[in-house]
Each structure stands twice: as C-alpha cells, then as structure tokens.
C-alpha positions in Angstrom: -5.3 111.3 -44.3 -4.4 108.9 -47.1 -6.7 105.9 -47.5 -5.0 102.7 -46.4 -7.7 100.5 -47.8 -9.0 101.0 -51.3 -11.6 99.6 -53.7 -10.5 96.1 -55.0 -8.3 95.2 -52.0 -8.5 91.7 -50.6 -9.3 92.0 -46.9 -10.2 89.9 -43.8 -12.7 91.0 -41.1 -11.1 91.4 -37.6 -14.1 91.9 -35.4 -17.9 91.5 -35.4 -20.4 88.8 -36.5 -18.4 88.1 -39.7 -15.0 87.8 -38.0 -12.5 85.8 -40.1 -14.4 86.2 -43.4 -12.5 87.3 -46.4 -13.7 89.4 -49.3 -13.0 92.2 -51.8 -13.8 95.8 -51.1 -16.6 97.0 -53.4 -16.6 100.7 -52.3 -15.1 102.9 -49.6 -16.5 106.0 -47.9 -13.5 107.7 -46.2 -15.6 110.5 -44.8 -17.6 108.0 -42.7 -14.8 105.6 -42.3 -16.7 102.7 -43.7 -16.4 100.2 -46.6 -18.8 97.8 -48.4 -17.2 94.3 -48.7 -18.8 91.7 -51.0 -20.3 88.8 -49.0 -19.6 90.4 -45.6 -22.2 92.1 -43.2 -25.1 91.0 -45.4 -28.6 92.1 -44.4 -32.0 91.2 -46.0 -33.9 94.1 -47.5 -37.5 93.8 -48.6 -38.1 95.2 -52.1 -41.4 95.9 -53.8 -41.7 94.4 -57.3 -41.2 96.8 -60.1 -41.5 96.5 -63.8 -38.6 94.3 -64.9 -37.5 93.3 -61.4 -38.9 90.8 -59.0 -39.8 91.8 -55.4 -39.0 89.9 -52.2 -36.2 89.6 -49.7 -32.9 90.5 -51.2 -29.5 90.2 -49.6 -27.6 93.5 -49.6 -24.0 94.1 -48.3 -24.0 96.8 -45.6 -21.1 99.1 -44.7 -18.5 97.9 -42.2 -16.1 100.1 -40.2 -12.6 100.4 -41.7 -11.1 99.7 -38.2 -12.6 96.2 -38.4 -10.8 95.3 -41.7 -7.2 94.3 -42.4 -5.5 93.9 -45.7 -4.4 90.4 -46.8 -0.8 90.0 -47.8 0.5 87.6 -50.4 0.7 84.8 -47.8 -3.0 85.2 -47.0 -2.4 86.8 -43.5 -3.7 90.0 -42.1 -1.3 92.9 -42.3 -1.2 96.6 -41.5 -0.5 99.1 -44.2 2.3 101.7 -44.3 3.4 104.3 -46.7 6.8 105.0 -48.1 8.4 106.9 -51.0 9.9 105.1 -53.9 11.6 107.7 -55.9 9.1 110.5 -56.1 6.0 108.3 -55.7 4.2 107.6 -52.4 3.3 103.9 -52.3 1.5 101.6 -49.8 3.4 98.6 -48.4 2.5 95.6 -46.2 4.1 95.9 -42.8 4.5 92.1 -42.4 6.4 91.4 -45.6 7.5 94.9 -46.7 6.1 94.3 -50.2 4.6 97.2 -52.2 0.9 96.8 -52.7 
C-alpha cells in the first residue's frame, strides 16, 4: 500500500497523550506502521557519558502509530489523504480541499 504520510509532512496528533500537538515527521517505518514526529511522544532516556558527549537524561522522540496522525492542509486543519492520477503521475491530495500535496 502506498504511504499516505511521508517524511517532512506537517501533521497533527489525533489521539493519545499528545492529542492536538502539531509537528513534522522526521522518519516513517511503513512496515511497523509508525512514525517519529519531532516534539511529539517524547520520553527521557538515560545516557552514559562518553568521550565528547555529556551523559544524563536526554529527551528522545519515540515512534507513534500512523493511525493517530493526520496531515495538516493549507488552512491548518486535519485532513485525510487520497490518491489520484494527474496525467500519468500518481499524486496525493487533501480530501478537505482537493489540493495536491
């Protein structure tokens, strides 16, 4: 199945402890159905000091399920994503506005 959400997309979280937060997708794992979003679902990880890096508690963005994310359209509202053909190219479009993403 084609990926509806991709790296660099602006999204909003639909469910969970970070509901309503917005961010940009840093990476997507389609096999597991998860994505890492900057500033969302942040957990503290304890790191040991190494040469050149300081140890301590460091915030790390954890994966969030793709079903809990929605793309933001140009108006800043959550939208679903559809596919259509323009000429011979398959493109994604926002279902609310019909604009090509």
